[in-house]
KEMI-166298 format. One record per residue (C-alpha): residue in three letters; chain; y, x, z. Coordinates in Angstrom, 2 decimals, padded with zeros to 5 digits. Each point is the difference from the previous one (the first is absolute). Layout:
<sites>
<site gulo="ALA" lumlo="A" v="Y" u="X" w="Z"/>
...
</sites>
This chain:
<sites>
<site gulo="UNK" lumlo="A" v="-009.40" u="-020.23" w="002.42"/>
<site gulo="UNK" lumlo="A" v="003.02" u="001.41" w="-001.01"/>
<site gulo="UNK" lumlo="A" v="001.15" u="003.68" w="-000.74"/>
<site gulo="UNK" lumlo="A" v="002.11" u="-000.29" w="003.44"/>
<site gulo="UNK" lumlo="A" v="-003.12" u="-001.65" w="002.14"/>
<site gulo="UNK" lumlo="A" v="-002.51" u="002.25" w="-001.68"/>
<site gulo="UNK" lumlo="A" v="002.00" u="003.04" w="001.16"/>
<site gulo="UNK" lumlo="A" v="001.14" u="-001.48" w="003.65"/>
<site gulo="UNK" lumlo="A" v="-003.76" u="-000.93" w="000.47"/>
<site gulo="UNK" lumlo="A" v="-001.13" u="004.31" w="-000.96"/>
<site gulo="UNK" lumlo="A" v="002.74" u="001.03" w="002.45"/>
<site gulo="UNK" lumlo="A" v="-000.67" u="-002.17" w="003.07"/>
<site gulo="UNK" lumlo="A" v="-003.89" u="000.19" w="-000.15"/>
<site gulo="UNK" lumlo="A" v="000.25" u="004.19" w="-000.77"/>
<site gulo="UNK" lumlo="A" v="001.31" u="002.54" w="001.76"/>
<site gulo="UNK" lumlo="A" v="001.88" u="002.32" w="-002.77"/>
<site gulo="UNK" lumlo="A" v="-002.75" u="002.47" w="-000.19"/>
<site gulo="UNK" lumlo="A" v="-002.44" u="-002.37" w="-000.66"/>
<site gulo="UNK" lumlo="A" v="001.22" u="-000.27" w="-003.54"/>
<site gulo="UNK" lumlo="A" v="-001.63" u="001.61" w="-002.78"/>
<site gulo="UNK" lumlo="A" v="003.42" u="001.30" w="-001.16"/>
<site gulo="UNK" lumlo="A" v="001.19" u="001.52" w="003.43"/>
<site gulo="UNK" lumlo="A" v="001.29" u="003.42" w="-000.07"/>
<site gulo="UNK" lumlo="A" v="000.44" u="002.37" w="003.31"/>
<site gulo="UNK" lumlo="A" v="002.88" u="001.60" w="-002.38"/>
<site gulo="UNK" lumlo="A" v="001.61" u="-001.31" w="-003.37"/>
<site gulo="UNK" lumlo="A" v="000.06" u="003.80" w="-001.02"/>
<site gulo="UNK" lumlo="A" v="-000.08" u="-000.78" w="-004.22"/>
<site gulo="UNK" lumlo="A" v="002.61" u="-002.77" w="000.76"/>
<site gulo="UNK" lumlo="A" v="002.21" u="002.45" w="002.35"/>
<site gulo="UNK" lumlo="A" v="-000.23" u="002.38" w="-002.72"/>
<site gulo="UNK" lumlo="A" v="001.17" u="-001.85" w="-002.73"/>
<site gulo="UNK" lumlo="A" v="002.78" u="-001.43" w="001.87"/>
<site gulo="UNK" lumlo="A" v="001.04" u="003.58" w="000.89"/>
<site gulo="UNK" lumlo="A" v="-000.12" u="000.72" w="-003.63"/>
<site gulo="UNK" lumlo="A" v="002.10" u="-002.92" w="-001.04"/>
<site gulo="UNK" lumlo="A" v="002.47" u="-000.36" w="002.79"/>
<site gulo="UNK" lumlo="A" v="000.51" u="003.69" w="001.68"/>
<site gulo="UNK" lumlo="A" v="003.47" u="-001.53" w="001.41"/>
<site gulo="UNK" lumlo="A" v="-000.93" u="-001.64" w="003.63"/>
<site gulo="UNK" lumlo="A" v="002.48" u="-002.32" w="-000.39"/>
<site gulo="UNK" lumlo="A" v="-001.45" u="-001.38" w="-002.50"/>
<site gulo="UNK" lumlo="A" v="-000.92" u="-003.92" w="-000.04"/>
<site gulo="UNK" lumlo="A" v="-003.79" u="-000.75" w="-000.35"/>
<site gulo="UNK" lumlo="A" v="-002.18" u="-003.46" w="000.18"/>
<site gulo="UNK" lumlo="A" v="-003.24" u="-000.03" w="000.54"/>
<site gulo="UNK" lumlo="A" v="-001.55" u="-003.26" w="-001.71"/>
<site gulo="UNK" lumlo="A" v="-003.07" u="-001.64" w="001.67"/>
<site gulo="UNK" lumlo="A" v="-000.60" u="002.83" w="002.51"/>
<site gulo="UNK" lumlo="A" v="-002.14" u="-001.78" w="002.30"/>
<site gulo="UNK" lumlo="A" v="000.13" u="001.85" w="003.30"/>
<site gulo="UNK" lumlo="A" v="000.20" u="003.38" w="-002.10"/>
<site gulo="UNK" lumlo="A" v="000.65" u="003.38" w="001.73"/>
<site gulo="UNK" lumlo="A" v="002.08" u="001.16" w="-003.04"/>
<site gulo="UNK" lumlo="A" v="003.18" u="-001.30" w="002.02"/>
<site gulo="UNK" lumlo="A" v="-000.97" u="002.21" w="002.80"/>
<site gulo="UNK" lumlo="A" v="000.28" u="002.98" w="-002.12"/>
<site gulo="UNK" lumlo="A" v="002.85" u="-000.68" w="-001.87"/>
<site gulo="UNK" lumlo="A" v="001.59" u="-000.31" w="003.34"/>
<site gulo="UNK" lumlo="A" v="-001.66" u="003.18" w="001.25"/>
<site gulo="UNK" lumlo="A" v="001.86" u="001.42" w="-002.91"/>
<site gulo="UNK" lumlo="A" v="003.69" u="-001.11" w="000.47"/>
<site gulo="UNK" lumlo="A" v="000.16" u="-003.01" w="-002.28"/>
<site gulo="UNK" lumlo="A" v="002.19" u="-002.74" w="001.89"/>
<site gulo="UNK" lumlo="A" v="000.55" u="-002.76" w="-002.94"/>
<site gulo="UNK" lumlo="A" v="-003.97" u="-001.36" w="000.21"/>
<site gulo="UNK" lumlo="A" v="-000.35" u="-003.51" w="-001.05"/>
<site gulo="UNK" lumlo="A" v="-003.48" u="-001.30" w="000.50"/>
<site gulo="UNK" lumlo="A" v="-001.35" u="-003.04" w="-001.75"/>
<site gulo="UNK" lumlo="A" v="-003.18" u="-002.15" w="000.77"/>
<site gulo="UNK" lumlo="A" v="-001.17" u="-003.58" w="-000.36"/>
<site gulo="UNK" lumlo="A" v="-001.73" u="000.30" w="003.46"/>
<site gulo="UNK" lumlo="A" v="001.71" u="-000.38" w="002.91"/>
<site gulo="UNK" lumlo="A" v="-003.21" u="001.16" w="001.77"/>
<site gulo="UNK" lumlo="A" v="000.45" u="003.26" w="-002.16"/>
<site gulo="UNK" lumlo="A" v="003.69" u="000.77" w="000.69"/>
<site gulo="UNK" lumlo="A" v="-000.71" u="-000.44" w="003.85"/>
<site gulo="UNK" lumlo="A" v="-002.78" u="002.33" w="000.12"/>
<site gulo="UNK" lumlo="A" v="002.25" u="002.36" w="-001.79"/>
<site gulo="UNK" lumlo="A" v="002.98" u="-000.53" w="002.52"/>
<site gulo="UNK" lumlo="A" v="-002.18" u="000.50" w="003.29"/>
<site gulo="UNK" lumlo="A" v="-001.40" u="003.09" w="-001.21"/>
<site gulo="UNK" lumlo="A" v="003.50" u="001.66" w="-000.73"/>
<site gulo="UNK" lumlo="A" v="001.23" u="-001.52" w="002.95"/>
<site gulo="UNK" lumlo="A" v="-002.66" u="002.66" w="002.05"/>
<site gulo="UNK" lumlo="A" v="000.28" u="002.68" w="-002.75"/>
<site gulo="UNK" lumlo="A" v="003.51" u="000.20" w="-001.44"/>
<site gulo="UNK" lumlo="A" v="001.92" u="-002.34" w="002.32"/>
<site gulo="UNK" lumlo="A" v="003.47" u="001.87" w="-000.17"/>
<site gulo="UNK" lumlo="A" v="-000.31" u="-000.74" w="-004.05"/>
<site gulo="UNK" lumlo="A" v="-002.05" u="-003.01" w="-000.62"/>
<site gulo="UNK" lumlo="A" v="003.58" u="-001.52" w="000.30"/>
<site gulo="UNK" lumlo="A" v="001.46" u="001.11" w="-003.04"/>
<site gulo="UNK" lumlo="A" v="-003.03" u="-001.58" w="-002.09"/>
<site gulo="UNK" lumlo="A" v="000.88" u="-003.99" w="-001.44"/>
<site gulo="UNK" lumlo="A" v="-003.08" u="-001.83" w="-000.10"/>
<site gulo="UNK" lumlo="A" v="-000.49" u="-002.67" w="-002.47"/>
<site gulo="UNK" lumlo="A" v="-002.76" u="-003.26" w="000.69"/>
<site gulo="UNK" lumlo="A" v="000.02" u="-000.83" w="-003.86"/>
<site gulo="UNK" lumlo="A" v="-002.00" u="-000.44" w="-002.98"/>
<site gulo="UNK" lumlo="A" v="000.76" u="002.40" w="-002.34"/>
<site gulo="UNK" lumlo="A" v="000.13" u="-002.20" w="-003.33"/>
<site gulo="UNK" lumlo="A" v="002.59" u="-002.24" w="002.01"/>
<site gulo="UNK" lumlo="A" v="001.69" u="002.22" w="002.78"/>
<site gulo="UNK" lumlo="A" v="003.92" u="-000.13" w="-000.26"/>
<site gulo="UNK" lumlo="A" v="000.87" u="003.46" w="-000.89"/>
<site gulo="UNK" lumlo="A" v="003.42" u="001.89" w="-000.17"/>
<site gulo="UNK" lumlo="A" v="000.72" u="000.97" w="-003.35"/>
<site gulo="UNK" lumlo="A" v="-000.01" u="003.55" w="-001.25"/>
<site gulo="UNK" lumlo="A" v="-000.63" u="001.08" w="003.51"/>
<site gulo="UNK" lumlo="A" v="-002.95" u="002.40" w="000.27"/>
<site gulo="UNK" lumlo="A" v="-000.41" u="003.51" w="-001.09"/>
<site gulo="UNK" lumlo="A" v="-003.99" u="-000.54" w="000.10"/>
<site gulo="UNK" lumlo="A" v="-002.65" u="-002.42" w="000.04"/>
<site gulo="UNK" lumlo="A" v="-003.07" u="000.64" w="001.37"/>
<site gulo="UNK" lumlo="A" v="-002.85" u="-001.89" w="-000.68"/>
<site gulo="UNK" lumlo="A" v="-003.86" u="000.86" w="001.12"/>
<site gulo="UNK" lumlo="A" v="-002.26" u="-002.66" w="-000.66"/>
<site gulo="UNK" lumlo="A" v="001.66" u="-003.09" w="-000.99"/>
<site gulo="UNK" lumlo="A" v="000.54" u="-000.42" w="-003.54"/>
<site gulo="UNK" lumlo="A" v="-003.44" u="000.56" w="-000.94"/>
<site gulo="UNK" lumlo="A" v="-000.50" u="-003.30" w="001.95"/>
<site gulo="UNK" lumlo="A" v="002.45" u="-002.06" w="-002.06"/>
<site gulo="UNK" lumlo="A" v="-002.68" u="-000.62" w="-003.03"/>
<site gulo="UNK" lumlo="A" v="002.16" u="-002.84" w="-001.54"/>
<site gulo="UNK" lumlo="A" v="002.25" u="001.08" w="-002.62"/>
<site gulo="UNK" lumlo="A" v="003.04" u="-002.11" w="001.24"/>
<site gulo="UNK" lumlo="A" v="-000.68" u="001.35" w="003.30"/>
<site gulo="UNK" lumlo="A" v="000.44" u="003.70" w="-001.27"/>
<site gulo="UNK" lumlo="A" v="003.50" u="-001.20" w="-001.93"/>
<site gulo="UNK" lumlo="A" v="001.15" u="-001.17" w="002.69"/>
<site gulo="UNK" lumlo="A" v="-000.85" u="003.24" w="002.10"/>
<site gulo="UNK" lumlo="A" v="001.65" u="002.40" w="-002.41"/>
<site gulo="UNK" lumlo="A" v="003.17" u="-002.58" w="-000.20"/>
<site gulo="UNK" lumlo="A" v="000.09" u="000.45" w="003.83"/>
<site gulo="UNK" lumlo="A" v="-000.04" u="003.76" w="-000.83"/>
<site gulo="UNK" lumlo="A" v="002.70" u="000.17" w="-002.26"/>
<site gulo="UNK" lumlo="A" v="002.31" u="-002.19" w="002.17"/>
<site gulo="UNK" lumlo="A" v="-000.75" u="002.05" w="003.46"/>
<site gulo="UNK" lumlo="A" v="-000.11" u="003.59" w="-001.93"/>
<site gulo="UNK" lumlo="A" v="003.24" u="001.92" w="-000.60"/>
<site gulo="UNK" lumlo="A" v="000.65" u="001.45" w="-003.67"/>
<site gulo="UNK" lumlo="A" v="-002.33" u="003.63" w="000.06"/>
<site gulo="UNK" lumlo="A" v="-001.78" u="-000.94" w="003.01"/>
<site gulo="UNK" lumlo="A" v="-003.70" u="000.56" w="000.57"/>
<site gulo="UNK" lumlo="A" v="-002.82" u="-002.27" w="000.03"/>
<site gulo="UNK" lumlo="A" v="-003.43" u="001.13" w="001.76"/>
<site gulo="UNK" lumlo="A" v="-002.64" u="-002.07" w="-000.71"/>
<site gulo="UNK" lumlo="A" v="-004.09" u="000.30" w="000.73"/>
<site gulo="UNK" lumlo="A" v="-002.46" u="-002.03" w="-001.08"/>
<site gulo="UNK" lumlo="A" v="-003.69" u="000.02" w="-000.18"/>
<site gulo="UNK" lumlo="A" v="-000.74" u="002.55" w="-002.76"/>
<site gulo="UNK" lumlo="A" v="-002.98" u="-001.05" w="-003.23"/>
<site gulo="UNK" lumlo="A" v="-002.39" u="000.81" w="001.75"/>
<site gulo="UNK" lumlo="A" v="001.30" u="-001.29" w="003.27"/>
<site gulo="UNK" lumlo="A" v="-001.26" u="-003.41" w="001.75"/>
<site gulo="UNK" lumlo="A" v="000.31" u="-003.30" w="-001.89"/>
<site gulo="UNK" lumlo="A" v="000.38" u="-001.96" w="003.54"/>
<site gulo="UNK" lumlo="A" v="001.56" u="000.68" w="003.43"/>
<site gulo="UNK" lumlo="A" v="000.40" u="-002.02" w="002.78"/>
<site gulo="UNK" lumlo="A" v="-001.98" u="-002.64" w="-001.62"/>
<site gulo="UNK" lumlo="A" v="002.49" u="-000.36" w="-002.79"/>
<site gulo="UNK" lumlo="A" v="-000.19" u="000.86" w="-003.91"/>
<site gulo="UNK" lumlo="A" v="001.76" u="003.30" w="-000.88"/>
<site gulo="UNK" lumlo="A" v="001.28" u="001.52" w="-003.05"/>
<site gulo="UNK" lumlo="A" v="-000.50" u="003.63" w="-000.91"/>
<site gulo="UNK" lumlo="A" v="002.25" u="002.37" w="-001.60"/>
<site gulo="UNK" lumlo="A" v="000.64" u="003.09" w="-001.86"/>
<site gulo="UNK" lumlo="A" v="003.06" u="001.65" w="000.25"/>
<site gulo="UNK" lumlo="A" v="000.98" u="-000.62" w="-003.28"/>
<site gulo="UNK" lumlo="A" v="-000.99" u="-003.34" w="000.88"/>
<site gulo="UNK" lumlo="A" v="001.87" u="-000.72" w="002.73"/>
<site gulo="UNK" lumlo="A" v="003.77" u="001.64" w="-001.79"/>
<site gulo="UNK" lumlo="A" v="-000.67" u="-002.62" w="-002.81"/>
<site gulo="UNK" lumlo="A" v="-000.08" u="-002.65" w="002.82"/>
<site gulo="UNK" lumlo="A" v="003.61" u="000.82" w="000.46"/>
<site gulo="UNK" lumlo="A" v="001.13" u="000.78" w="-003.13"/>
<site gulo="UNK" lumlo="A" v="002.13" u="002.51" w="-001.93"/>
<site gulo="UNK" lumlo="A" v="002.94" u="-000.33" w="002.80"/>
<site gulo="UNK" lumlo="A" v="-002.67" u="002.09" w="002.42"/>
<site gulo="UNK" lumlo="A" v="-000.34" u="003.87" w="-001.31"/>
<site gulo="UNK" lumlo="A" v="-003.80" u="001.37" w="001.49"/>
<site gulo="UNK" lumlo="A" v="000.88" u="002.99" w="002.12"/>
<site gulo="UNK" lumlo="A" v="-003.42" u="000.87" w="001.35"/>
<site gulo="UNK" lumlo="A" v="-003.28" u="-001.45" w="000.61"/>
<site gulo="UNK" lumlo="A" v="-002.66" u="000.91" w="002.48"/>
<site gulo="UNK" lumlo="A" v="-003.32" u="-001.00" w="001.34"/>
<site gulo="UNK" lumlo="A" v="-000.94" u="-000.34" w="003.58"/>
<site gulo="UNK" lumlo="A" v="-003.57" u="-000.39" w="000.83"/>
<site gulo="UNK" lumlo="A" v="000.46" u="-002.57" w="003.14"/>
<site gulo="UNK" lumlo="A" v="-002.53" u="-000.17" w="003.24"/>
<site gulo="UNK" lumlo="A" v="-000.03" u="-002.66" w="001.33"/>
<site gulo="UNK" lumlo="A" v="-000.83" u="-000.27" w="003.61"/>
<site gulo="UNK" lumlo="A" v="-003.67" u="-000.62" w="-000.39"/>
<site gulo="UNK" lumlo="A" v="-000.32" u="003.21" w="-002.33"/>
<site gulo="UNK" lumlo="A" v="-000.21" u="-001.86" w="-003.50"/>
<site gulo="UNK" lumlo="A" v="002.35" u="001.42" w="-002.86"/>
<site gulo="UNK" lumlo="A" v="002.83" u="-001.93" w="-001.76"/>
<site gulo="UNK" lumlo="A" v="001.51" u="001.37" w="-003.12"/>
<site gulo="UNK" lumlo="A" v="003.34" u="-000.66" w="-000.28"/>
<site gulo="UNK" lumlo="A" v="003.09" u="000.33" w="-002.78"/>
<site gulo="UNK" lumlo="A" v="003.69" u="001.36" w="001.39"/>
<site gulo="UNK" lumlo="A" v="002.60" u="000.04" w="-002.63"/>
<site gulo="UNK" lumlo="A" v="003.50" u="001.33" w="000.64"/>
<site gulo="UNK" lumlo="A" v="002.17" u="-002.23" w="-002.24"/>
<site gulo="UNK" lumlo="A" v="003.97" u="000.92" w="-000.68"/>
<site gulo="UNK" lumlo="A" v="002.22" u="-003.32" w="-000.83"/>
<site gulo="UNK" lumlo="A" v="002.18" u="000.67" w="-002.83"/>
<site gulo="UNK" lumlo="A" v="001.27" u="-003.39" w="-001.29"/>
<site gulo="UNK" lumlo="A" v="001.10" u="000.17" w="-003.39"/>
<site gulo="UNK" lumlo="A" v="003.85" u="-000.45" w="-000.56"/>
</sites>
């Protein structure tokens, strides 16, 4: 099963709160985004967003230049229908992008913040990771920020039936290269809907391209 089919199947057969990565509120992500982009006009992209409620939190805080990208149309449909109920007035400002982050046609130097919770750790092939970081360089403005969360070194080795890579903050920074400076890292003990615990590493990286 290819990547698109896998995630389409997940979001077509499970409710958003029935997946292990569900969060009632994306508190750590929202805190890091607020730190990286205090100006509410900042342009933010959430890649591999699934049906995450991060977009709800961003709209509640006044952000109006938000792009939500996911390979699963079913996941985006969940999020769109939820926002139509809870944030109808603001939902129209969201740009929805149904695409694979590795091949998506993203505008150049468009975003101030690139956010990814739990996508990068599924990229177990070095070629895919290189394609991902190339997309970040293309789409992020110079001196913009990447907020990326993966399983920590003591986190799960598999998720949703797939193998994952686990990362320390330094290992994550090395994947992105010298153009990305590690500003801050945090650890999260994520509690799944069935009360197991998963350790995540969050990194805030600043894009500082070499002249």
